[in-house]
Each structure stands twice: as structure tokens, then as C-alpha cells.
C-alpha positions as CSV (number, residue, x, y, z in Angstrom):
1,M,135.3,81.1,66.8
2,P,131.5,80.8,66.3
3,S,129.6,83.7,64.6
4,E,127.3,86.0,66.6
5,E,124.3,84.3,64.9
6,E,125.4,80.8,66.2
7,I,125.8,82.2,69.6
8,K,122.4,83.8,69.4
9,A,120.8,80.6,68.2
10,Q,122.3,78.7,71.1
11,Q,121.1,81.4,73.6
12,E,117.5,81.2,72.1
13,L,117.7,77.3,72.4
14,L,118.7,77.7,76.1
15,A,115.8,80.0,76.8
16,A,113.4,77.6,75.1
17,Y,114.7,74.6,77.0
18,R,114.3,76.6,80.3
19,H,110.8,77.5,79.4
20,T,110.0,73.9,78.7
21,L,111.6,72.9,82.1
22,A,109.6,75.5,83.8
23,Q,106.4,74.0,82.4
24,Y,107.3,70.4,83.5
25,L,108.2,71.7,87.0
26,K,104.8,73.5,87.2
27,Q,102.9,70.3,86.3
28,R,104.9,68.3,88.8
29,A,104.0,70.8,91.4
30,M,100.3,70.7,90.6
31,L,100.1,66.9,90.7
32,S,102.7,66.1,93.3
33,E,105.7,63.9,92.7
34,L,103.6,60.8,93.7
35,L,100.8,61.4,91.2
36,A,102.9,63.0,88.3
37,P,103.2,60.6,85.3
38,P,106.6,59.2,84.4
39,G,106.6,61.4,81.2
40,I,107.0,64.6,83.4
41,A,110.0,63.3,85.2
42,H,111.6,62.2,81.9
43,G,110.8,65.6,80.3
44,I,112.5,67.3,83.4
45,Q,115.5,65.3,83.1
46,E,115.7,65.6,79.2
47,A,115.3,69.5,79.4
48,R,118.0,69.7,82.0
49,D,120.3,67.6,80.0
50,H,119.8,70.0,77.0
51,I,120.4,73.0,79.2
52,R,123.7,71.5,80.4
53,H,124.7,70.7,76.9
54,V,124.0,74.2,75.6
55,K,125.6,75.9,78.6
56,K,128.7,73.8,78.0
57,S,128.9,74.9,74.4
58,L,128.5,78.6,75.3
59,H,131.1,78.3,78.1
60,S,133.5,76.6,75.5
61,W,133.0,79.7,73.3
62,G,133.8,82.1,76.1
63,V,130.2,83.3,76.4
64,A,129.0,84.1,79.9
65,V,125.9,82.2,80.9
66,E,123.8,83.0,83.9
67,D,122.8,80.1,86.0
68,H,119.1,79.7,86.9
69,P,117.9,77.9,90.1
70,N,115.9,75.4,88.0
71,D,118.8,74.3,85.8
72,E,119.7,71.8,88.4
73,E,117.7,69.7,90.9
74,A,117.9,71.3,94.4
75,P,119.4,69.3,97.1
76,S,117.2,67.8,99.8
77,T,116.9,69.9,102.9
78,Q,115.3,67.3,105.1
79,D,117.1,66.9,108.4
80,V,118.0,63.4,109.4
81,P,116.7,62.7,113.0
82,T,119.3,61.9,115.6
83,I,118.8,59.3,118.1
84,R,119.6,60.6,121.7
85,K,121.3,58.2,124.0
86,V,119.8,58.1,127.4
87,P,122.2,57.9,130.2
88,A,122.4,54.5,132.1
89,S,121.5,56.2,135.5
90,R,118.4,57.7,134.0
91,R,117.2,54.4,132.5
92,I,117.7,52.6,135.9
93,G,115.6,55.3,137.6
94,V,112.9,54.8,135.0
95,Y,112.7,51.1,135.6
96,I,112.6,51.5,139.4
97,G,109.7,53.9,139.0
98,A,107.8,51.5,136.7
99,V,108.2,48.7,139.3
100,V,107.0,50.9,142.2
101,L,104.0,52.1,140.1
102,L,103.0,48.5,139.3
103,I,103.3,47.3,143.0
104,S,101.1,50.4,144.1
105,L,98.5,49.5,141.4
106,G,98.3,46.0,142.7
107,V,97.8,47.1,146.3
108,V,95.1,49.5,145.3
109,G,93.3,46.8,143.4
110,L,93.3,44.4,146.3
111,L,91.9,47.1,148.6
112,I,89.1,47.8,146.1
113,F,88.1,44.2,145.8
114,K,88.1,43.8,149.6
115,N,85.9,46.8,150.2
116,I,83.3,45.9,147.5
117,G,83.1,42.2,148.5
118,I,84.5,40.5,145.4
119,A,86.3,37.4,146.4
120,P,89.5,36.6,144.8
121,V,89.4,34.0,142.1
122,S,90.4,30.6,143.4
123,H,92.6,28.5,141.5
124,A,91.1,25.2,142.8
125,A,89.1,23.2,140.4
126,A,85.4,23.8,140.8
127,P,83.1,20.8,141.5
128,M,81.3,19.5,138.4
129,A,77.6,19.2,138.6
130,N,75.9,15.9,138.2
131,P,74.4,15.7,134.8
132,S,71.5,13.6,136.0
133,T,70.4,16.1,138.6
134,A,71.3,19.3,137.1
135,T,68.3,21.1,135.6
136,P,69.3,22.9,132.4
137,K,68.0,26.4,132.1
138,A,66.1,27.4,129.0
139,L,67.8,29.9,126.8
140,V,65.6,32.8,126.3
141,P,66.4,35.4,123.7
142,P,66.6,38.9,125.0
143,T,63.2,40.7,124.4
144,N,64.9,44.0,123.5
145,T,67.2,42.8,120.9
146,P,66.0,44.5,117.5
147,T,65.4,42.1,114.6
148,P,67.6,43.2,111.6
149,T,65.4,44.3,108.7
150,N,68.2,44.5,106.1
151,T,69.4,40.9,106.1
152,S,71.0,40.1,102.8
153,V,69.5,37.2,100.9
154,P,71.9,35.1,98.8
155,P,71.1,35.0,95.0
156,T,68.3,32.7,94.1
157,N,70.3,30.9,91.5
158,T,73.2,29.9,93.8
159,P,72.8,26.5,95.4
160,T,72.4,26.6,99.2
161,P,74.0,23.7,101.1
162,T,71.2,21.9,103.1
163,N,73.3,21.2,106.2
164,T,75.0,24.6,106.3
165,P,73.3,27.3,108.4
166,T,72.6,30.4,106.5
167,P,74.2,33.4,108.2
168,T,71.7,36.3,108.7
169,N,74.1,39.1,108.6
170,T,76.2,38.2,105.5
171,S,76.9,41.4,103.6
172,V,76.9,41.4,99.9
173,P,79.6,43.4,98.2
174,P,78.4,46.4,96.1
175,T,78.2,45.4,92.4
176,N,79.2,48.9,91.2
177,T,82.5,50.1,92.5
178,P,82.4,53.9,92.8
179,T,84.9,55.7,90.6
180,P,86.9,58.4,92.4
181,T,85.9,61.8,91.2
182,N,88.8,63.7,92.6
183,T,91.7,61.9,90.7
184,P,93.8,64.7,89.1
185,T,94.0,64.3,85.3
186,P,97.4,65.2,83.9
187,T,97.4,68.0,81.5
188,S,98.6,67.6,77.9
189,R,102.3,67.3,77.5
190,P,103.8,70.7,76.3
191,V,105.7,70.7,73.0
192,P,109.3,70.4,73.9
193,P,111.7,72.7,71.9
194,L,113.8,71.0,69.2
195,N,117.1,71.8,67.6
196,P,116.2,71.7,64.0
197,L,119.9,71.8,63.0
198,I,121.0,68.6,64.7
199,V,118.5,65.9,64.1
200,G,120.5,62.7,63.1
201,P,122.3,60.9,60.4
202,S,121.4,60.6,56.8
203,A,121.4,57.2,54.9
204,V,121.6,56.6,51.1
205,M,122.0,53.8,48.8
206,A,125.2,54.8,46.8
207,G,124.9,52.3,44.0
208,S,124.9,48.9,45.7
209,R,126.5,50.3,48.9
210,L,124.6,51.4,52.0
211,T,126.2,54.5,53.3
212,V,125.5,56.7,56.4
213,F,126.5,60.3,56.8
214,A,126.6,62.3,60.1
215,R,128.1,65.2,61.9
216,G,131.1,64.2,64.0
217,P,132.1,65.4,67.5
218,D,134.3,68.0,66.1
219,G,131.6,69.3,63.7
220,T,133.0,67.8,60.5
221,L,131.4,65.3,58.1
222,I,132.0,61.6,58.8
223,H,130.6,58.5,57.1
224,K,130.5,54.7,57.4
225,Y,129.2,52.1,54.9
226,Y,128.4,48.3,54.8
227,E,130.8,46.1,52.9
228,N,130.6,42.5,54.4
229,G,130.3,44.4,57.7
230,W,130.2,48.0,58.9
231,T,133.3,50.1,58.6
232,D,134.5,52.4,61.4
233,W,133.6,56.2,61.0
234,I,135.7,57.7,58.2
235,P,136.2,61.5,58.1
236,L,135.6,63.3,54.8
237,G,138.0,66.2,55.0
238,A,138.1,69.5,57.0
239,G,135.4,72.0,57.2
240,Q,132.7,72.2,59.9
241,I,129.0,72.0,59.4
242,S,126.3,73.3,61.7
243,S,123.5,71.0,60.9
244,S,122.9,67.4,60.1
245,P,123.8,66.3,56.6
246,S,121.4,65.3,53.8
247,A,122.8,62.8,51.3
248,V,121.4,62.0,47.8
249,M,122.3,60.1,44.7
250,A,122.1,62.9,42.0
251,G,122.1,60.6,38.9
252,S,125.4,58.7,39.4
253,R,126.9,61.2,41.7
254,L,126.8,60.8,45.5
255,T,126.2,64.3,46.9
256,V,125.9,65.6,50.5
257,F,124.4,68.8,51.6
258,A,124.7,70.6,54.9
259,R,124.4,74.0,56.6
260,G,127.7,75.8,56.9
261,P,129.1,77.6,59.8
262,D,127.8,80.9,58.5
263,G,124.3,79.5,58.1
264,T,124.3,79.2,54.4
265,L,123.9,76.0,52.2
266,I,127.0,74.1,51.3
267,H,127.5,70.8,49.5
268,K,130.3,68.3,48.4
269,Y,130.2,65.3,46.1
270,Y,132.3,62.2,45.2
271,D,134.0,62.4,41.8
272,N,137.0,60.1,41.8
273,G,137.4,61.5,45.4
274,W,135.6,63.8,47.6
275,T,135.5,67.6,46.9
276,D,135.8,70.3,49.4
277,W,132.8,72.1,50.7
278,I,131.2,74.2,48.0
279,P,128.9,77.2,48.9
280,L,125.6,77.4,47.0
281,G,124.9,81.1,47.1
282,A,123.7,83.5,49.8
283,G,120.7,83.1,52.1
284,Q,120.8,81.6,55.5
285,I,118.6,78.6,56.6
286,S,117.5,77.7,60.1
287,S,117.3,73.9,59.8
288,S,119.1,70.9,58.3
289,P,118.5,70.7,54.5
290,S,116.6,67.8,52.9
291,A,117.8,67.0,49.3
292,V,115.8,64.8,46.8
293,M,115.8,64.0,43.1
294,A,112.5,65.4,41.9
295,G,112.3,63.6,38.6
296,S,115.6,64.8,36.9
297,R,115.9,67.9,39.0
298,L,117.9,67.9,42.2
299,T,116.0,69.9,44.8
300,V,116.8,71.0,48.3
301,F,114.4,72.1,51.0
302,A,115.0,73.8,54.2
303,R,113.4,76.0,56.9
304,G,113.9,79.7,56.4
305,P,115.1,82.3,58.9
306,D,111.4,83.2,59.5
307,G,110.4,79.6,60.1
308,T,108.6,79.0,56.8
309,L,109.6,76.4,54.1
310,I,112.0,77.4,51.4
311,H,113.7,75.5,48.4
312,K,116.2,75.8,45.6
313,Y,116.9,73.5,42.8
314,Y,119.6,72.9,40.0
315,D,118.5,73.9,36.5
316,N,121.6,74.7,34.5
317,G,122.8,76.4,37.8
318,W,121.5,76.7,41.3
319,T,118.4,79.1,41.7
320,D,118.1,81.4,44.8
321,W,116.0,80.3,47.8
322,I,112.3,80.3,46.8
323,P,109.5,80.5,49.5
324,L,106.8,78.0,49.4
325,G,103.9,79.8,51.0
326,A,103.0,80.9,54.6
327,G,102.8,78.7,57.6
328,Q,105.8,78.0,60.0
329,I,107.4,74.7,60.8
330,S,109.2,73.7,63.9
331,S,111.6,71.1,62.6
332,S,113.8,70.4,59.6
333,P,111.7,69.3,56.5
334,S,111.8,65.9,55.0
335,A,111.3,65.6,51.2
336,V,110.4,62.5,49.3
337,M,109.2,61.5,45.8
338,A,105.9,59.6,46.5
339,G,105.6,57.9,43.1
340,S,105.4,61.0,40.8
341,R,104.3,63.4,43.5
342,L,106.9,65.5,45.4
343,T,105.9,65.6,49.1
344,V,107.4,67.5,52.0
345,F,106.7,66.6,55.7
346,A,107.6,68.6,58.7
347,R,106.6,69.2,62.4
348,G,104.0,72.0,62.8
349,P,104.0,74.9,65.3
350,D,101.9,72.7,67.6
351,G,104.1,69.7,67.5
352,T,101.9,67.5,65.1
353,L,102.9,66.2,61.7
354,I,102.0,68.2,58.6
355,H,102.8,67.9,55.0
356,K,102.4,69.7,51.6
357,F,102.8,68.3,48.0
358,Y,103.2,69.6,44.4
359,E,100.2,69.1,42.1
360,N,100.2,71.7,39.5
361,G,101.3,74.0,42.2
362,W,102.1,73.7,46.0
363,T,99.4,73.0,48.5
364,D,99.1,74.6,51.8
365,W,100.2,72.8,54.9
366,I,97.9,69.9,55.4
367,P,97.6,68.4,59.1
368,L,98.0,64.6,59.5
369,G,95.8,64.1,62.6
370,P,96.4,64.5,66.3
371,G,99.5,63.3,68.2
372,Q,102.7,65.2,68.9
373,I,106.0,64.2,67.7
374,N,109.4,65.0,69.1
């Protein structure tokens, strides 16, 4: 049975995903579904997938979850038009009425032609005039026809055919196409909430063997490695973890760290066989850990309960959790030795990448340019 803190963490995630879904739905309503960019539809689907997953987890724990109207797409309420079948008797009546109307119109037309003196058109061939005696009439242009003043002139550097008459009313297409000014500009994409506990696998070179660790479907640690081909997933004993693992070669010892069911840091290592999970003191963490060999010192970083970066290291025994300054992060940290400099990366509160490093002391968080990460 999960602890109250795990239930609370899932409920907070559910609220965060619903908030993100509301933002996406608001943007779609503002832009309409035809003008909304594909990223909004993808964000709506992704948020709803997360909501279903969290609700399923809470239901499996026996926790009541209230359904919100936006959790699922509302079914379409458009009515399908039905085609009414007109009875045969009514159709025959319509046809007869149309025929009578056409006959009446023909009779009225003949009477009008007769009264105004217009002779009906004869289908007999008209006699052709003798071309030798027929006097052609000169074609005189109408005197009231205005002369166009805005006749377009073709470009001077375009060769004009000598035998082709130049049209006087040829329109020249505009050279500068006007840019629509009322095209809605999509607003910046909101920062989606993350689950800093489950972020992915952890890979390490264990000697000459590439090995990958992950959290299995039942919450236990599993791994696979490459040896002339990839093995299947291999379980590594009982004991659930509540975060992604972090594997590191501590000297010649392969060690894996994770967040335990109670939110504290635990680890296991390989020494002629895998040990059980071993707790590493009190103090809860709110992210997956990140382990690194900082020189000869094994160090583990994590996000603390208040969202700030904390760490502990082994020096003839494990220290307590030590805070590393102010500034919240919104993801699990990632630590690395960049040459001789220990550096930690994370996702900032605004969704952008930030980092800090140790150089005679820890720096503040330093942003690494615009651009949000998920």
C-alpha cells in the first residue's frame, strides 16, 4: 500500500496535468481548431494520457478521484440530417404542375410577341447578299465610349512581338503581395508539468559491458546488457523503487541509486552478486537521484522537498543531505565531471535549461539560453 506522501504526490501531479490541459484548451478555443498549431492538439492528447495514467494509479490504490469534464474529449453533439422521402403521389403532382406552368408561360409569350409586332423567327435560310453589290457600312466607334486612362504598359525590357496586337487592358499583377494583418499568432507554449521521479533508464559502462537499468512495470529494478547481442530484461531482486535509477561505476564496483518507497535514498551494488536495497540515511528527495564519481568521491545529487538542489557524498561514511543554494528546479538533476569540473544540469522553473558548477565553491544557477525542454 503506498504511503500518504506518494498518494499526495500523485494528486499534485493530477492537478498539474489538469492545469496544463486547461491552458491548451483555452489556446485552442482562442485560435479555433482550424488555426491551432499541431503542438496544441498534441499537448491536449499528452495531458489527457497523463491524467488517465494518474487516475488509474490512484484507483488501483483505492483512492477516490473526482472526474473533471475536461479529462476526456466531449462527444460530438451535431445532429445528422435525415433525408425525408417524398411520397410518389406528391412527386407526380409536382411534375404535372411544372408542365402546366411551362405551357402557360409559352402561351403568354406568344401573345406578347403578337401584340408588340415581333415576328417569330423563321428557320428558313436567309438569302445571301451579293458581295459585288452589297455596300459595306463603315464601322464608326461610339462617340460616348470613354478612353481608358490607366492602360497598363508592358515593361520596356520585354521584347514585344511585332505581329501580335498589344492588348490595351492587360492588367499587371501587383508586385508586393499584401501580408494579412489579422492572422492570429499562437501564444508561447505553456510549460507542461513533469514527473521528476520517472524520467527514463540509466546506462553505464560496467567494465567492458554496456548495461542499462530501469524501473520495471511492477516498480522493481531491472536491467539488460550487451554481450554479442542484447539480453532480455533481468530482474534484480525484490523491493520497489519510486524513481528512475542512477547507475555509476564507483571504482570497480557497479552501484545503483534510487528513491525508495518512503521517499529516501537507497542503493545496491554488485559484489559477487547483487545486494539488497540499502538505505542511505533519513531525508526525503523529490526527484530521481543522479550519481557521479567526482574525482575519487562518490557523490549523489537530487531535488529536495522544497524543489532546490541537494547532495550527499561518501567520505569514510555517507554525509547528510547538503543544500546547494537557492533556486528551484523542475526536473531531476543530471551531474557530470566535465574534465576536472563537477557540473550539474537541470530544468529551471520556466522550463529552460540551467546549470551550476563547482569552482572553489558552487556557483548560482546559470541559464543556458532560451528554449524550453520537456
